[in-house]
C-alpha positions, 0 to 999 in steps of 0.5 A: 500500500502506498501512502501519500501526504499532500502539503500546501506550503507558502514560502517567503521569497529570499528565505530559501538559500540554494547554497545551503539546501544540501545541508539537510539530511534529505534535501529534495528539489521541492525544497528549492521552490520559492515564490507563490504558494505551491502544492506538492505531493510526496509519496513513499512506499514503506519498506522493511529493508534494513540499511546502516546509517550512512550519515555518521561524521568522520570524527567524534567529539571528545567529550560527552558534556552538553555541547556549548558551541552553536552553528555560526549561521543562525537563519531567522527564517520562518516557514509556515504551512497547512497540510492534510494527510491521509490516515494510515497504519504505522508502517514497519520501521527498519530493524536495528537497535539505536546506537547510544555509544558514549564518546571517549572521555565520558564520565561513566555512570556505572560505578558500584552503588552501595544503596542501589543497583546499577541498571543498564541495557538488558536488565529486567525486573521490578526495579526496572519497572520502577525507574521506567515509571519515574522517567515517564512521570517526568516526561521522558518517553519510553513507551509503556513501562514493561520491566525490560531495560531495552533501547527505548529505556536507554534512550530515555535515561540518556535524555535524562542525563542530558537534561542533568548535564552528566555523562551520557551513557544510557546507564542508570548509575549513582549520578543518574539515580540522583538526578532521577530522584531530584526530578530533573526535567528539561526547561522549555521556552514555549509558555503557551500553545503547542510546539516542538522544541529542539534544544541544540545545547542539550541535544533534546527534542521536546513536545510542548502542549499548552505551554507544558512539557509532554515528552522529551526525547534523546536527539542528535543534531548537526555535527557542525563539522564538514562533509563532501557531497558530489564534490562540494564541501558543506557544513553540517549544521541545524538551523536555528529559528522558528519553523513549522512542519511543512511536509512529511513522508510516511515511510523510508526516504533514501537521500544522497546523505543516507536513510530517513525513517518517516521524516517530518521536514520543518525547513527545506531539507531539514527534518526530524526523523527515525534512525538507528544511530542516536548517540549522545553528541551531535552527529548528523548532517543537520537533521534531528535524529530520533529512534525509530520507536520515537518517530513512530510515536510522534506519528501515531500520537499526533503530537507533531502534525503538519503545521506544528510550530518547530523552534530550534535554539 
C-alpha cells in the first residue's frame, strides 16, 4: 500500500538559500521552490529493508558534556504551512537497535552503588519497572513500562542525563539515580500553545502542549563539522529559528546523505526523523535524529502534525 501526504506550503521569497539546501539530511528539489504557494505531493512506499546509517561524521567529539558551541549561521527564517494527510497504519520501521555509545572521555555512570543497583541495557525486573515509571512521570518517553531495560529505556535515561548535564551513557548509575530522584526535567521556552522544541545545547527534542512539557526525547543534531557531497564541501549544521512542519513522508526516504525513517520536514531539507544511530553528541548532517520507535510515536500520537510550530535554539 502506498501512502501519500499532500502539503500546501507558503514560502517567503529570499528565505530559501540554494547554497545551503544540501545541508539537510534529505534535501529534495521541492525544497528549492520559492515564490507563490505551491502544492506538492510526496509519496513513499514503506519498506522493512534494513540499512546502516550512512550519515555518521568522520570524527567524534571528545567529550560527552552538553555541547556549548552553536552553528555560526543562525537563519531567522520562518516557514509556515497547512497540510492534510491521509490516515494510515504505522508501517514497519527498519530493524536495528539505536546506537547510544558514549564518546571517549565520558564520565561513566556505572560505578558500584552501595544503596542501589546499577541498571543498564538488558536488565529486567521490578527495579526497572519502577525506574521506567519515574522516567515517564517526568516526561521522558520510553513507551509503556514493561520491566525490560531495552533501547527505548536507554534512550530515555540518556535524555535525563543530558537534561542533568552528566555523562551520557544510557546507564542508570549513582549520578543518574540522583538526577532521577531530584526530578530533573528539561526547561522549555514555549509558555503557551503547542510546539516542538529542539534544544541544540542539550541535544533534546521536546513536545510542548499548552505551554507544558509532554515528552522529551534523546536526539542527535548537526555535527557542525564538514562533509563532501558530489564534490562540494558543506557544513553539517542545524538551523536555528522558528519554523513549522511543512511536509512529511510516511515511510523510508533514501537521500544522497543516507536514510530517513518517516521524516517530518520543518525547513527545506531539514527534518526530524527516525534513525538507528542516536548517540549522545551532535552527529548528523543537520537533521534531528530520533529512534525509530520515537518517530513512530510522534506519528501515531499526533503530537507533531503538519503545520505544528518547530522552534530550534
